[in-house]
N, C-alpha and C positions, 0 to 999 in steps of 0.2 A: 643372352647366353645361347650358344648353338645347342640344338638337341643332339643327344648322343643315343645311338641305338646299340643295344647289346643283345647278343644271342646267348640265351641261357640254356643249359642242359636241363633235363627234367628234374634232376636232383637239385640243381641250383634253384630252379623255379619253386620246387617244393620247400626248400629251405627259406626262400624269400617269403613265401606265404606264411610259414610258421614263425619266422623271426622278425619279419618286417624288412624294410629297405636297409641296404648296407649303408652305414654312416662312417664318417671319418672317426678315427680313434680319438678318445678324449685325451686331454693334455696329460692326465695321470697315466693312462695306458701307454702313450707315446714315450713319456719319461721312463717308465719301467722297462720298456724295450730298449731304450737308448743307454741307460746308465749302468746296466748290469754288465757282467763279464760277457765276452763274446762266446755264445754257446757253440759247442762242437757242431759242425755241419756234416751230415752224412755224405760219404764219398759219392753216392749215387746222385745227390743234388749238385755236387761240384762238377759232375760230368755233364750237366745241362748246358745248352747253348747260352743261357742267360748269364752265366758267369763270365762270358766274354763280351757282353754288351756294355759299352762305356756308360750309358745313362744309368743302368742298374748299378754298376760298380761305383759311380760317382755318388749316387743316392745312398748306397749302403755305407760308403766311407763317410759321407756327410752325417748320416744318422749316428754312426758309431762315434765320430769325433765330437759332434754337438752334444751327444749324451754324456761323454766324458767331461767336456767343458762345463755343461750344466751341473754335473755332480761337483766339480771343483769350485764353481761359482756359488753354489747353494749356501754355504756358510756366510757369504757376503750379501745374501738376498738379491742375487742377480742371476740372470740367465743369458744365454748367448745374445739374444736380441737386445736386451737392455744394456748388456756390456758393450755391444757394438755402438749403440747410440752414445753411451758415456765415453767410449774410446774416441769417437769422432769429435765429440765436444771438447775433449782434452787434447786434440791433435793440432791446435792452433790454426785450423783451416776455416773456422767460423762457418760451419754449414748451416744453411737454412733448413727448415723442416722439409721443404720440397726436395732440396738436394739430398737430404738424408734418405727420403723415400726412394728416390731414383737410385742412389748409390747402393743402398742396402736391399733394393728390390722388394720393398714392402709397400703395402697400401698406405697412402697418406694418413688415413684414420688410425692405422696401427702406430705410426710414428707419433701422432698426437697423444695416444694413450701411453706410449713408452716415455715420451718426454714429460707428460703430466706426472707419471709415477716417480720419475727421477727428480723432478722439480719439487714434488711433495716431500721427498726425503731430503731436500736441501742439497742435492748433488749437482744440479744444473739450473740455469735460469735462461729465460728468453730475453734477448736484448735487441736493440735496433740493428738492422742490417745496413752497414755503411754503403753497400752497393745498390740497395733498393729500399727506400723508406717504407714501402708497403709490406715488407717482409721482416721476419724476425730470425735471428741466428741463435743457435744454441751454444751457450758458453758454460764452462764448468765453474763450480764454486771451489773454495779451498778443500772442503770435505770431499767433493767430487774428484779432485785431482789426487787426493790421498787414497781414496777408495780405488781409483783407476789403477794406481801403481800396484796395489795388492791384487786386484782382479787380473791385471796383465800377467803377473807372476803365476797366478793359478791357471790361467789359460795356457801359458808356456808349459806347465807341468802336464796338462791334458794333451797338448800337442806332442810333447815328447813321448807320452804313453802311446798315443795313436800312431805316431810315426816310428815307433821302436823298431819295426822290421826294416826300416830304410837307413842306410848310412848317410853321412853328411852330404856328399855329392848328389845322392839320389834325392834327398830332401830339397836341396837347392834346385835341382832339375824339376821336381814336382811343383815347387813354388813358381818357377818361371813359366811352366806350361799352364798351370791354373790361372796365373795372371793373364796370360795370352788368351785363354778361353774366356775369362771373366770380363776383360777390358779391351780386348782386341790387340 
């Protein structure tokens, strides 16, 4: 991992000494930020250059959208990542774990954990890959197919909420542009 050098102000240095190193937010902290209503943003912050940076806007939109989807999926004991694995298993594409990792942009160990959890619940199973006998593909069970239908409906509600400011043609355009960025 490459070394990262940060220049800290004296206040930041003092805070670092008092509180210790900055860490990633816990899953609970991240969920509380993502699932609540969008807090009002002061106009002075909206005047910053950051609100025009695409990476920031994409990250903020993702956070808001994933939070809404996680809230809608919670009664089904799913989150966006586990839903994504289940959706791919139910898609008739017979993805291998490696393909899932590449497609979902997750570490292979995360895919193993997600598949293990879904398999433990009886929603998916690992089967032989007809394209490569050394590999396993992820397939849904009947219970997995049924849960996927309910989860997909919940995700559509979350998407409709997130995209409420956009009309139909704008949503279609956004989907086309995001596909172009995500898959070339």
